[in-house]
Backbone bond lengths (Angstrom), bond angles and torsions (degrees), N, CA, C in turn:
res aa  C-N    CA-C-N  psi(-1)  N-CA   C-N-CA  omega(-1)  CA-C   N-CA-C  phi
1 M - - - 1.471 - - 1.520 108.68 -
2 T 1.322 117.50 132.51 1.461 121.17 178.61 1.510 109.52 -95.61
3 G 1.329 116.74 160.96 1.452 120.82 -179.46 1.513 110.57 76.65
4 S 1.331 115.99 -160.60 1.457 119.73 179.99 1.499 109.88 -148.83
5 E 1.322 115.46 158.49 1.450 121.93 178.54 1.516 108.22 -135.46
6 S 1.314 115.83 144.36 1.451 119.89 174.59 1.504 108.46 -147.06
7 G 1.307 117.17 156.78 1.460 119.87 -179.69 1.507 110.31 -157.14
8 R 1.309 115.06 156.86 1.441 119.90 176.62 1.507 107.74 -151.84
9 E 1.299 116.73 152.13 1.449 120.85 -177.93 1.507 109.87 -127.43
10 V 1.312 116.00 134.71 1.452 122.04 176.26 1.514 106.96 -110.15
11 R 1.312 117.19 118.29 1.460 121.05 -177.82 1.536 108.50 -106.16
12 I 1.310 114.56 104.42 1.452 121.65 -178.00 1.520 107.51 -130.08
13 P 1.334 118.75 141.97 1.472 119.62 -179.66 1.513 111.74 -55.10
14 P 1.344 118.07 144.97 1.463 121.43 -179.48 1.517 111.92 -55.21
15 G 1.319 115.79 145.05 1.454 120.91 -178.46 1.518 112.32 -94.00
16 I 1.321 114.70 -158.15 1.453 119.69 -172.67 1.521 112.14 -85.49
17 Y 1.330 117.84 -10.83 1.448 120.47 -176.69 1.518 109.60 -84.56
18 E 1.305 117.68 127.26 1.457 122.13 -177.47 1.525 110.44 -92.95
19 M 1.327 115.71 142.19 1.457 122.06 178.29 1.519 108.41 -117.06
20 E 1.331 116.63 142.45 1.459 120.23 177.58 1.521 110.75 -62.16
21 D 1.318 117.42 -46.37 1.454 122.71 178.53 1.517 108.69 -109.61
22 E 1.332 116.41 157.85 1.454 119.70 -179.50 1.520 111.83 -71.56
23 R 1.337 117.75 -25.95 1.458 121.53 -174.44 1.529 110.42 -126.59
24 Y 1.327 117.06 129.97 1.455 122.11 178.10 1.513 106.89 -128.42
25 E 1.334 116.59 125.89 1.457 122.00 -174.17 1.527 111.34 -110.22
26 I 1.327 116.44 129.43 1.459 122.64 177.23 1.527 108.65 -123.51
27 R 1.317 116.63 131.67 1.466 121.57 173.26 1.525 108.89 -120.69
28 L 1.319 116.40 128.18 1.454 123.06 175.04 1.525 107.09 -108.79
29 S 1.321 117.53 134.19 1.461 119.40 -175.22 1.521 111.17 -145.26
30 G 1.328 114.47 153.74 1.449 121.58 179.86 1.513 108.94 175.59
31 S 1.318 116.44 -141.27 1.460 120.22 178.49 1.517 109.67 -121.20
32 G 1.337 115.23 158.33 1.447 119.87 177.06 1.518 110.49 -56.94
33 G 1.324 116.59 134.21 1.457 120.95 -177.79 1.509 113.80 102.08
34 Q 1.341 117.49 -10.52 1.468 120.43 179.12 1.525 112.57 -90.82
35 G 1.312 118.07 -1.06 1.460 120.16 176.51 1.514 114.29 78.31
36 I 1.327 117.28 26.36 1.462 121.37 -178.53 1.525 111.65 -63.44
37 I 1.332 116.25 -45.44 1.461 120.34 -176.33 1.520 111.11 -67.46
38 M 1.312 117.39 -40.46 1.462 121.07 176.88 1.525 110.78 -59.70
39 A 1.323 116.34 -44.07 1.466 120.30 179.35 1.525 110.77 -61.85
40 A 1.334 117.02 -39.86 1.464 120.67 -179.51 1.524 111.38 -67.26
41 I 1.320 116.84 -38.45 1.469 120.12 178.63 1.521 110.63 -63.76
42 V 1.323 116.40 -44.05 1.471 120.06 177.97 1.524 110.20 -62.34
43 L 1.329 116.90 -43.01 1.463 121.46 179.80 1.527 110.67 -60.99
44 A 1.326 116.41 -44.54 1.464 120.87 -179.58 1.523 111.10 -64.93
45 E 1.317 117.14 -41.38 1.458 119.43 179.85 1.525 111.76 -69.50
46 A 1.329 116.61 -32.83 1.465 119.66 175.24 1.529 110.30 -61.46
47 A 1.336 115.89 -45.41 1.466 120.48 -177.95 1.526 112.07 -70.61
48 G 1.346 116.40 -42.72 1.456 120.04 -173.21 1.512 114.37 -85.06
49 V 1.329 116.63 -48.15 1.458 120.60 -173.87 1.524 111.98 -82.19
50 Y 1.332 116.68 -39.62 1.462 119.65 -172.93 1.526 113.59 -102.03
51 D 1.336 118.39 -32.63 1.464 120.51 177.97 1.529 111.84 -96.24
52 L 1.326 117.32 -4.30 1.465 122.98 173.48 1.520 113.71 60.42
53 K 1.318 115.88 45.82 1.463 121.28 175.48 1.530 109.52 -111.29
54 Y 1.316 115.86 164.79 1.451 119.83 168.01 1.529 107.58 -73.79
55 V 1.323 116.29 136.67 1.463 119.12 -178.50 1.518 109.88 -147.52
56 C 1.326 115.76 146.00 1.452 121.95 174.30 1.517 107.87 -135.53
57 Q 1.325 116.90 130.29 1.468 121.80 -178.73 1.520 109.57 -121.80
58 T 1.337 116.22 127.63 1.467 121.69 176.27 1.513 109.30 -128.14
59 Q 1.316 115.50 162.99 1.467 119.36 -178.92 1.516 109.78 -150.68
60 S 1.325 115.19 153.58 1.459 120.52 174.82 1.511 108.19 -150.60
61 Y 1.330 115.62 151.83 1.453 120.50 -178.88 1.518 108.97 -157.23
62 G 1.320 114.10 157.21 1.454 120.07 -179.06 1.513 111.82 -72.06
63 P 1.328 117.03 178.28 1.464 120.50 -177.04 1.517 113.83 -68.72
64 E 1.320 118.03 -19.12 1.465 120.17 179.19 1.521 109.58 -77.83
65 A 1.311 117.77 132.64 1.461 120.74 178.93 1.520 110.68 -69.03
66 R 1.318 115.98 -32.74 1.465 120.10 -178.75 1.530 108.04 -137.73
67 G 1.321 116.38 129.52 1.456 120.27 177.76 1.505 113.80 102.29
68 G 1.335 118.19 -21.81 1.453 120.50 177.94 1.515 111.30 -77.70
69 T 1.311 116.59 163.66 1.458 120.79 179.71 1.522 110.63 -64.38
70 S 1.315 116.18 138.05 1.460 121.84 -178.97 1.525 108.98 -135.07
71 K 1.315 116.41 138.83 1.465 119.69 173.13 1.519 108.91 -144.45
72 A 1.299 115.63 152.32 1.450 122.25 176.44 1.515 107.81 -143.55
73 E 1.314 116.31 143.68 1.461 121.00 -175.83 1.521 110.59 -125.48
74 V 1.318 115.32 145.37 1.455 122.18 177.51 1.529 107.36 -129.62
75 I 1.315 116.10 120.05 1.465 122.09 175.83 1.516 107.59 -104.12
76 I 1.322 116.37 127.97 1.464 122.17 -177.06 1.524 108.57 -123.89
77 S 1.330 116.15 135.53 1.457 119.26 -176.31 1.521 110.49 -152.36
78 N 1.319 116.25 158.16 1.457 122.34 171.75 1.516 111.80 -90.01
79 T 1.327 116.70 -4.82 1.459 122.18 179.53 1.527 108.66 -129.66
80 P 1.324 118.79 163.86 1.471 120.57 179.87 1.525 111.88 -54.66
81 I 1.320 116.25 142.23 1.462 123.35 -174.76 1.530 109.35 -91.91
82 D 1.338 117.06 122.70 1.458 120.00 -176.56 1.522 113.24 -93.53
83 Y 1.335 118.09 -17.84 1.463 121.39 177.79 1.523 107.88 -137.98
84 P 1.332 118.03 125.82 1.473 120.36 -167.21 1.519 116.53 -83.88
85 K 1.336 119.20 -5.14 1.461 119.98 -175.64 1.524 111.58 -116.73
86 A 1.333 114.76 158.21 1.466 120.39 -179.59 1.524 110.20 -70.58
87 I 1.321 115.43 133.21 1.456 122.01 175.64 1.526 109.00 -97.54
88 R 1.317 116.36 -54.42 1.463 123.84 175.05 1.525 107.44 -135.94
89 P 1.328 118.24 96.37 1.469 119.92 -174.80 1.526 112.89 -56.49
90 D 1.330 115.43 136.13 1.463 121.16 171.73 1.521 110.02 -76.18
91 L 1.329 116.07 -32.35 1.459 121.80 178.10 1.522 108.33 -137.01
92 L 1.318 116.15 128.66 1.457 122.44 179.89 1.525 109.14 -122.67
93 L 1.329 116.57 120.04 1.464 121.85 174.06 1.518 108.81 -100.03
94 T 1.338 117.21 127.60 1.465 120.87 175.10 1.521 108.60 -123.65
95 M 1.324 114.96 125.08 1.467 120.46 -175.01 1.519 113.21 -99.10
96 N 1.339 118.17 -1.02 1.461 120.91 173.32 1.527 109.15 -154.30
97 Q 1.323 115.95 172.26 1.463 120.69 -174.25 1.526 111.71 -66.39
98 E 1.313 117.58 -40.23 1.465 120.30 -178.44 1.523 111.36 -61.55
99 A 1.319 116.54 -42.87 1.458 120.07 178.72 1.520 111.27 -64.27
100 C 1.324 116.76 -40.91 1.461 120.86 178.30 1.524 110.61 -61.71
101 D 1.332 116.42 -48.06 1.459 120.97 -179.14 1.523 111.90 -63.19
102 T 1.321 116.60 -34.74 1.459 121.17 -175.93 1.519 112.80 -76.32
103 Y 1.339 117.27 -40.91 1.461 120.09 -166.43 1.517 116.30 -108.85
104 F 1.331 119.88 -13.74 1.462 117.41 -172.86 1.525 112.51 -65.19
105 H 1.334 117.32 -22.83 1.467 120.16 178.29 1.532 111.47 -64.97
106 D 1.327 117.58 -22.28 1.465 121.16 -177.89 1.522 112.57 -82.76
107 L 1.327 117.36 -12.25 1.459 121.24 -173.68 1.529 111.28 -60.43
108 K 1.296 115.65 137.12 1.462 122.29 177.11 1.526 110.36 -60.04
109 T 1.325 117.76 144.34 1.460 121.29 175.37 1.526 109.13 -57.41
110 G 1.309 116.83 124.10 1.452 120.58 -176.35 1.512 113.64 84.02
111 G 1.344 116.62 -0.39 1.458 120.36 178.38 1.519 111.45 -72.20
112 L 1.325 116.04 173.61 1.461 121.68 -175.09 1.524 110.64 -113.25
113 L 1.325 116.42 125.10 1.455 123.28 173.31 1.527 108.27 -97.38
114 V 1.325 116.66 125.11 1.463 122.28 178.00 1.524 107.16 -114.45
115 V 1.325 117.73 120.92 1.463 120.36 -175.85 1.522 111.15 -121.78
116 D 1.334 114.50 150.29 1.466 120.87 169.45 1.520 106.54 -82.62
117 S 1.312 116.47 101.02 1.463 119.87 -174.56 1.529 112.73 -72.15
118 T 1.344 117.38 -6.12 1.460 119.44 171.72 1.525 110.01 -66.87
119 L 1.334 116.51 -34.88 1.456 122.25 -173.17 1.523 113.49 -116.22
120 V 1.320 117.70 -17.07 1.473 121.34 179.39 1.521 108.02 -106.69
121 R 1.326 116.68 108.67 1.456 121.64 -176.87 1.519 112.96 -105.20
122 Q 1.331 117.13 -27.56 1.466 121.50 177.74 1.522 107.92 -100.79
123 I 1.329 114.75 99.94 1.461 120.88 -173.00 1.526 109.79 -101.78
124 P 1.321 118.56 128.50 1.466 120.98 -177.93 1.527 111.57 -70.31
125 P 1.332 116.72 159.28 1.467 121.13 -179.08 1.525 111.55 -79.99
126 C 1.300 116.26 85.38 1.465 121.46 175.98 1.520 107.77 -151.60
127 R 1.313 118.64 -174.03 1.459 121.35 177.55 1.525 108.27 -69.37
128 V 1.310 116.85 113.02 1.462 120.78 -172.11 1.523 111.39 -130.98
129 A 1.320 115.26 135.09 1.461 121.66 166.91 1.517 106.56 -111.76
130 A 1.322 117.40 108.40 1.461 122.55 -177.92 1.525 109.06 -100.74
131 I 1.324 115.92 114.28 1.459 122.24 -175.71 1.534 108.02 -131.44
132 P 1.315 119.15 131.14 1.475 120.89 -176.65 1.527 112.57 -80.78
133 F 1.315 117.06 74.75 1.459 121.44 -175.13 1.532 112.73 -57.57
134 T 1.316 116.48 -46.03 1.463 119.94 -178.07 1.524 110.69 -65.05
135 K 1.317 116.91 -40.86 1.467 120.89 178.41 1.531 111.07 -64.45
136 I 1.321 116.54 -41.67 1.470 120.44 178.45 1.520 109.96 -62.22
137 A 1.341 116.31 -45.45 1.467 120.02 -179.67 1.521 111.18 -61.47
138 R 1.323 115.91 -40.65 1.465 120.97 -177.65 1.525 111.95 -71.56
139 E 1.330 117.48 -43.27 1.462 120.87 -171.31 1.523 113.64 -92.99
140 E 1.341 117.51 -31.47 1.462 119.38 -177.68 1.519 112.97 -97.76
141 I 1.321 116.68 -33.26 1.467 120.55 -177.77 1.526 110.95 -103.60
142 N 1.343 116.40 -14.10 1.472 122.19 -178.55 1.525 112.71 62.36
143 K 1.319 116.32 29.60 1.462 120.64 178.69 1.526 108.04 -155.30
144 E 1.318 115.81 100.06 1.462 120.85 -174.83 1.521 113.26 -62.68
145 M 1.322 117.24 -26.66 1.454 120.20 -175.45 1.532 113.33 -68.64
146 V 1.335 118.49 -11.69 1.476 119.54 177.64 1.530 111.24 -95.14
147 A 1.323 117.39 17.65 1.473 119.93 175.88 1.523 111.29 -58.20
148 N 1.341 117.46 -31.74 1.458 119.86 178.23 1.524 111.69 -65.12
149 M 1.330 117.25 -33.85 1.464 120.13 178.69 1.531 111.26 -75.39
150 V 1.324 116.37 -32.50 1.471 119.96 172.85 1.525 108.98 -62.55
151 A 1.330 116.07 -45.82 1.468 120.66 178.54 1.516 111.07 -63.03
152 L 1.323 116.98 -39.12 1.464 120.76 179.39 1.527 111.01 -61.16
153 G 1.325 116.64 -41.81 1.461 119.70 177.18 1.514 112.10 -61.02
154 A 1.333 116.40 -41.86 1.463 120.22 178.84 1.519 111.14 -65.07
155 V 1.328 116.90 -42.16 1.466 120.44 178.42 1.519 110.20 -61.68
156 G 1.327 116.67 -42.06 1.462 119.74 177.94 1.515 112.69 -61.50
157 E 1.331 116.33 -40.10 1.471 120.89 179.24 1.520 111.78 -70.90
158 L 1.312 118.03 -38.10 1.463 121.76 -174.96 1.524 113.02 -84.63
159 S 1.312 117.34 -20.67 1.461 120.67 178.77 1.523 110.06 -84.02
160 P 1.330 118.41 137.33 1.462 120.76 -179.83 1.517 113.52 -83.77
161 V 1.338 118.72 1.12 1.465 120.05 -170.95 1.531 113.67 -116.22
162 I 1.331 117.74 3.75 1.463 121.34 -178.62 1.524 109.39 -118.97
163 S 1.326 116.94 131.64 1.468 119.00 173.60 1.523 108.83 -85.77
164 L 1.321 116.72 139.47 1.464 120.31 -179.70 1.526 111.23 -67.80
165 K 1.301 116.72 -30.44 1.468 119.78 177.02 1.524 110.23 -64.58
166 G 1.338 115.98 -46.35 1.452 119.76 178.51 1.519 111.91 -63.76
167 L 1.334 116.43 -36.65 1.459 120.89 -179.83 1.531 110.67 -64.29
168 E 1.319 117.44 -44.18 1.462 120.23 179.28 1.532 110.91 -66.54
169 Q 1.326 116.62 -40.01 1.460 119.65 178.63 1.527 111.03 -61.80
170 A 1.318 116.29 -43.93 1.463 120.42 179.72 1.518 110.89 -64.10
171 L 1.327 116.93 -40.40 1.456 120.94 -179.95 1.523 110.90 -64.57
172 M 1.334 117.17 -46.66 1.453 120.62 -178.31 1.529 112.03 -64.17
173 A 1.316 116.52 -28.86 1.469 120.69 178.48 1.528 111.81 -76.62
174 R 1.324 118.15 -17.83 1.466 122.64 -174.08 1.524 114.67 -101.74
175 V 1.328 117.57 -34.34 1.474 119.42 -171.50 1.526 110.81 -74.09
176 P 1.334 117.06 152.38 1.470 120.25 178.26 1.527 111.69 -61.36
177 R 1.319 115.33 147.12 1.465 120.34 177.90 1.525 110.36 -58.51
178 G 1.303 115.88 134.21 1.458 121.31 -179.19 1.516 113.49 99.00
179 T 1.360 116.66 -11.62 1.469 120.12 179.72 1.532 111.59 -109.46
180 E 1.321 116.22 8.21 1.471 119.16 -175.68 1.528 112.29 -59.13
181 D 1.317 117.23 -43.88 1.463 120.09 -175.38 1.518 112.23 -64.99
182 I 1.326 117.63 -47.51 1.458 119.98 -177.20 1.525 110.81 -66.63
183 N 1.325 117.18 -36.66 1.456 119.51 178.51 1.532 111.94 -70.81
184 R 1.317 116.80 -37.61 1.462 120.13 176.57 1.531 110.82 -64.98
185 R 1.320 116.71 -41.16 1.470 120.70 177.58 1.525 110.97 -62.44
186 A 1.327 116.54 -41.93 1.463 120.41 179.37 1.523 110.47 -64.89
187 L 1.328 116.89 -44.27 1.468 120.90 178.47 1.525 110.50 -59.07
188 N 1.322 116.76 -47.02 1.460 121.12 -178.45 1.526 112.12 -66.85
189 A 1.337 117.15 -33.43 1.465 120.00 177.22 1.523 110.60 -63.71
190 G 1.333 116.80 -39.97 1.457 120.39 176.85 1.512 112.75 -67.00
191 I 1.328 116.14 -39.81 1.463 120.63 177.77 1.526 110.26 -61.16
192 E 1.320 116.08 -46.75 1.469 120.07 -178.80 1.524 111.68 -64.25
193 A 1.331 117.46 -39.62 1.472 120.14 178.05 1.516 110.88 -62.96
194 A 1.326 116.90 -40.40 1.464 121.02 -177.86 1.523 112.18 -73.09
195 K 1.320 117.89 -23.64 1.464 121.01 -179.79 1.525 112.40 -65.43
196 R 1.310 117.61 -13.81 1.465 120.48 -179.60 1.517 112.17 -75.97
197 F 1.332 116.62 -7.92 1.464 120.58 178.91 1.521 110.02 -97.70
198 D 1.319 116.26 136.82 1.455 122.24 175.77 1.523 107.86 -99.04
199 L 1.318 117.24 103.11 1.462 120.72 -175.85 1.525 112.69 -74.22
200 Q 1.314 117.50 -12.33 1.467 119.13 176.48 1.527 111.12 -72.07
201 D 1.319 115.87 -26.44 1.475 120.39 -179.88 1.515 107.77 -139.07
202 F 1.327 115.78 62.49 1.459 121.08 -171.71 1.516 110.28 -75.46
203 P 1.329 118.21 127.09 1.460 120.97 179.71 1.514 111.41 -73.49
204 M 1.329 116.75 168.56 1.468 121.27 178.58 1.522 110.20 -60.25
205 T 1.312 117.55 -43.23 1.456 121.87 177.16 1.524 108.77 -138.44
206 A 1.313 117.37 132.68 1.461 120.68 179.30 1.510 108.63 -136.93
207 T 1.326 115.91 151.55 1.458 119.36 -178.78 1.514 109.97 -147.55
208 V 1.316 116.12 149.59 1.461 120.76 173.44 1.528 109.67 -114.52
209 E 1.319 116.60 13.85 1.471 121.40 -175.65 1.524 112.06 -53.83
210 E 1.329 116.94 -46.72 1.451 119.48 -174.36 1.529 112.42 -71.78
211 E 1.336 117.28 -18.42 1.454 120.22 -174.37 1.514 112.75 -92.74
212 I 1.327 116.79 -11.63 1.470 119.38 -177.28 1.529 109.90 -79.07
């Protein structure tokens, strides 16, 4: 087997937030160097430590430290988790075209595909939220490397199982000292971009590209 895999599970009694299903699967994907694994760790800690849910986070990546395919998964549940990896993701984030092409077939029927429309131009016919995370990071935050935090904010807003308060708390506890402001701005930029979607009547394909 090439690459590496790691996982950890935090078992904490269910919190006050109710979930329609006992298990909610999120997969974040892109290339090495895009901060996919960091985003997944923050997401898992938001769900487990701050929202008091059962959570399991795993990750895998190719042999290349930078540029190779990278994915990370977060399983969130109100009950103990019996299998630690995503079977059919409820929400799939793809930060480049290769990740989209590779993983969208795994998406659960009726699940949500979230793409970085700066880098993903060929979008499959499914429920899609296309948001230019890299463009937002570059033009609004003036730092392209925080595109993963912009995407994290959007995932938090679009997912029904994560509280935004818990997400910000987890992020602030993880980022290096002195970077809190830029990371908070990036997170909030993603949240605001995702708020333009109405999940009660979500279209087959939606985009905020023209509005950014």
